C-alpha positions as CSV (number, residue, x, y, z in Angstrom):
1,X,94.5,8.6,101.7
2,X,94.2,8.3,97.8
3,X,94.6,5.1,96.0
4,X,97.8,5.4,93.7
5,X,96.4,3.0,91.1
6,X,93.0,5.0,90.9
7,X,93.1,8.5,92.4
8,X,89.2,8.6,92.5
9,X,89.3,6.0,95.1
10,X,90.2,7.0,98.7
11,X,90.6,4.8,101.8
12,X,89.7,6.0,105.2
13,X,91.8,5.1,108.3
14,X,90.1,2.5,110.5
15,X,88.6,3.9,113.6
16,X,88.5,2.1,116.8
17,X,85.3,2.4,119.1
18,X,85.9,3.9,122.3
19,X,85.0,1.7,125.4
20,X,83.4,2.8,128.7
21,X,85.6,4.0,131.3
22,X,85.6,2.1,134.8
23,X,83.9,5.2,136.3
24,X,81.1,5.1,133.8
25,X,80.5,1.3,134.2
26,X,80.4,1.8,138.0
27,X,77.9,4.7,137.6
28,X,75.6,2.4,135.6
29,X,75.8,-0.3,138.1
30,X,75.0,2.1,140.9
31,X,71.9,3.5,139.1
32,X,70.7,-0.1,138.4
33,X,71.1,-1.1,142.0
34,X,69.0,2.0,143.1
35,X,66.2,1.2,140.7
36,X,66.0,-2.4,141.8
37,X,66.0,-1.4,145.5
38,X,63.1,1.0,144.8
39,X,61.3,-1.6,142.8
40,X,61.6,-4.2,145.6
41,X,60.3,-1.7,148.2
42,X,57.3,-0.9,145.9
43,X,56.5,-4.6,145.4
44,X,56.6,-5.1,149.1
45,X,54.2,-2.3,149.8
46,X,52.0,-3.6,146.9
47,X,52.0,-7.1,148.5
48,X,51.1,-5.8,151.8
49,X,48.4,-3.5,150.5
50,X,46.8,-6.6,148.8
51,X,46.9,-8.5,152.0
52,X,45.0,-5.9,154.1
53,X,42.5,-5.2,151.3
54,X,41.6,-8.8,150.9
55,X,41.6,-9.4,154.7
56,X,39.4,-6.4,155.5
57,X,36.8,-7.6,152.9
58,X,36.7,-11.0,154.4
59,X,36.4,-9.7,157.9
60,X,33.5,-7.6,157.0
61,X,31.7,-10.7,155.6
62,X,32.5,-12.5,159.0
63,X,30.6,-9.9,161.0
64,X,27.7,-10.3,158.8
65,X,27.9,-14.1,159.3
66,X,28.0,-13.6,163.1
67,X,24.9,-11.3,162.9
68,X,23.0,-13.9,160.8
69,X,24.1,-16.7,163.1
70,X,22.8,-14.8,166.1
71,X,19.4,-14.2,164.5
72,X,18.9,-17.7,163.1
73,X,19.8,-19.3,166.4
74,X,18.2,-16.7,168.7
75,X,21.3,-16.4,170.8
76,X,24.5,-14.4,171.4
77,X,27.2,-14.7,168.7
78,X,30.8,-13.3,168.7
79,X,33.5,-12.4,166.2
80,X,36.7,-13.3,168.1
81,X,40.4,-12.5,167.4
82,X,43.0,-14.8,168.6
83,X,45.2,-13.4,171.5
84,X,46.2,-16.8,172.8
85,X,50.0,-17.2,172.1
86,X,52.3,-14.3,170.7
87,X,54.6,-17.2,169.7
88,X,51.9,-18.8,167.5
89,X,51.4,-17.8,163.8
90,X,47.6,-17.5,164.6
91,X,48.2,-14.6,167.2
92,X,46.3,-11.5,166.0
93,X,45.6,-13.3,162.7
94,X,42.9,-16.1,163.4
95,X,39.4,-14.9,163.6
96,X,36.6,-17.3,164.6
97,X,32.9,-17.0,165.0
98,X,31.2,-18.6,168.1
99,X,27.7,-18.8,169.4
100,X,26.1,-19.8,172.7
101,X,25.3,-23.5,172.8
102,X,21.8,-24.5,172.2
103,X,20.7,-27.5,174.3
104,X,18.7,-30.6,173.1
105,X,15.5,-28.9,174.3
106,X,16.1,-25.9,172.1
107,X,16.9,-23.5,174.9
108,X,20.1,-21.4,175.2
109,X,23.0,-22.5,177.5
110,X,24.2,-18.9,178.5
111,X,28.0,-18.4,178.5
112,X,28.8,-21.8,177.0
113,X,30.2,-21.1,173.5
114,X,30.6,-23.4,170.5
115,X,32.4,-22.7,167.2
116,X,30.3,-21.8,164.2
117,X,33.2,-22.4,161.8
118,X,36.9,-23.4,161.9
119,X,37.8,-19.7,161.4
120,X,39.7,-17.6,159.1
121,X,43.4,-16.7,159.2
122,X,44.4,-13.4,157.7
123,X,47.2,-13.3,155.1
124,X,50.8,-13.5,156.2
125,X,52.0,-10.2,157.6
126,X,48.5,-9.0,158.2
127,X,47.4,-8.4,161.8
128,X,44.5,-7.2,163.9
129,X,45.4,-4.1,165.8
130,X,44.7,-4.0,169.5
131,X,46.3,-0.6,169.5
132,X,44.1,1.2,167.1
133,X,40.7,-0.9,167.4
134,X,38.7,0.9,169.8
135,X,35.3,1.1,171.5
136,X,33.2,4.1,170.5
137,X,33.7,5.8,173.8
138,X,37.4,5.1,173.8
139,X,39.1,2.1,175.5
140,X,40.2,-1.4,174.4
141,X,38.0,-3.8,172.7
142,X,36.7,-6.3,175.3
143,X,38.7,-9.4,175.9
144,X,37.9,-12.7,177.5
145,X,39.3,-16.2,178.0
146,X,37.2,-18.9,176.2
147,X,37.5,-22.2,177.9
148,X,34.2,-23.9,177.0
149,X,34.2,-27.8,177.2
150,X,32.5,-27.8,173.9
151,X,35.4,-26.3,172.1
152,X,38.8,-28.1,171.3
153,X,41.9,-27.2,173.2
154,X,43.5,-25.6,170.2
155,X,40.8,-22.9,170.3
156,X,40.8,-22.3,174.0
157,X,42.3,-19.2,175.3
158,X,42.3,-15.4,175.3
159,X,40.4,-13.5,172.5
160,X,39.3,-10.0,171.8
161,X,35.6,-10.1,170.9
162,X,32.6,-8.3,169.2
163,X,29.2,-9.5,170.3
164,X,25.6,-9.6,168.8
165,X,22.6,-10.4,170.8
166,X,19.8,-12.8,169.8
167,X,18.2,-10.2,167.6
168,X,21.3,-9.4,165.7
169,X,21.9,-6.1,167.4
170,X,25.6,-5.3,168.0
171,X,26.3,-4.5,171.5
172,X,29.0,-2.0,171.1
173,X,27.9,0.3,168.4
174,X,30.5,2.5,167.0
175,X,33.4,0.2,167.9
176,X,36.1,-0.2,165.3
177,X,38.0,-3.0,163.7
178,X,41.4,-2.2,162.5
179,X,44.0,-4.4,160.8
180,X,47.5,-3.5,159.3
181,X,50.5,-4.8,157.6
182,X,53.6,-5.7,159.7
183,X,56.2,-8.3,160.7
184,X,56.8,-10.4,163.8
185,X,59.7,-9.5,166.0
186,X,62.5,-12.0,165.9
187,X,62.5,-12.1,169.7
188,X,60.4,-15.0,170.9
189,X,57.2,-13.9,172.3
190,X,57.4,-10.2,171.2
191,X,54.5,-8.4,169.7
192,X,54.4,-7.9,165.9
193,X,55.2,-4.4,164.7
194,X,54.5,-2.3,161.7
195,X,57.3,-2.0,159.3
196,X,58.6,1.5,158.3
197,X,57.6,1.0,154.7
198,X,54.1,-0.1,155.6
199,X,53.5,2.1,158.7
200,X,50.4,3.6,157.0
201,X,49.3,0.5,155.4
202,X,46.0,-0.1,157.6
203,X,42.4,-0.7,156.8
204,X,39.4,-0.9,159.0
205,X,35.7,-0.3,159.6
206,X,33.1,0.7,162.3
207,X,30.4,-1.7,163.3
208,X,26.9,0.0,163.9
209,X,24.0,-1.2,166.0
210,X,22.3,-3.0,163.2
211,X,25.5,-4.9,162.4
212,X,26.3,-2.9,159.3
213,X,29.8,-1.6,158.7
214,X,31.3,1.5,157.4
215,X,34.9,1.5,156.0
216,X,37.6,4.0,156.9
217,X,39.1,5.8,153.9
218,X,42.4,7.1,155.4
219,X,44.9,6.3,158.3
220,X,43.9,9.6,159.9
221,X,40.3,8.3,160.5
222,X,41.8,5.3,162.2
223,X,44.2,7.5,164.3
224,X,47.1,5.7,162.9
225,X,50.5,7.8,163.0
226,X,51.5,9.3,159.7
227,X,55.2,9.0,160.6
228,X,57.4,6.2,159.0
229,X,58.5,4.7,162.4
230,X,57.2,1.3,163.5
231,X,54.3,0.8,165.9
232,X,53.1,-2.0,168.1
233,X,49.9,-3.8,167.0
């Protein structure tokens, strides 16, 4: 529109900015929700992966410690995994090293075990797998009740164990040690299970006769199912 006082000057009509419609706002909110959910799932998997990675490295060092203990004391030594009470947080997570007791005269007291350390508890949500840890010829890792008078009551009970002799020789060469990420069942006393988002988040290694270990590089090597369903540890 021209200015009547000065035809050279024109005025434009004010334009109003168009707002978002309700449908557009709801669409943006839905997209943000999807992205936040995907991010949360990814973060959960990353956290679980860090748990198994750090735990498996520590567990390998525990096997080396048990072997060294056996050689230095010239007696049997074991790496033992807590199977005492499914209701306890230590279940399938606490790992201890024990060796046969050395008597005052320097001789070995066969079958009488003492703790070499207070043990190691794997990160929350990380568990030893009785299902996938196997002997070389197949079958479950050996288990035994430890009831030695030289061990406090909080450590006595059932364990899965891996054993070295007094020369540091591993007595079940080719046996596997497998751990994975999962969650405890809300039902009291129920076994922990893998979660659908972390069903393939496992790590492990094989123990050889000389006590050395070889890490697995894929779930298939550990015979862990590739599906997304949950599995019992």
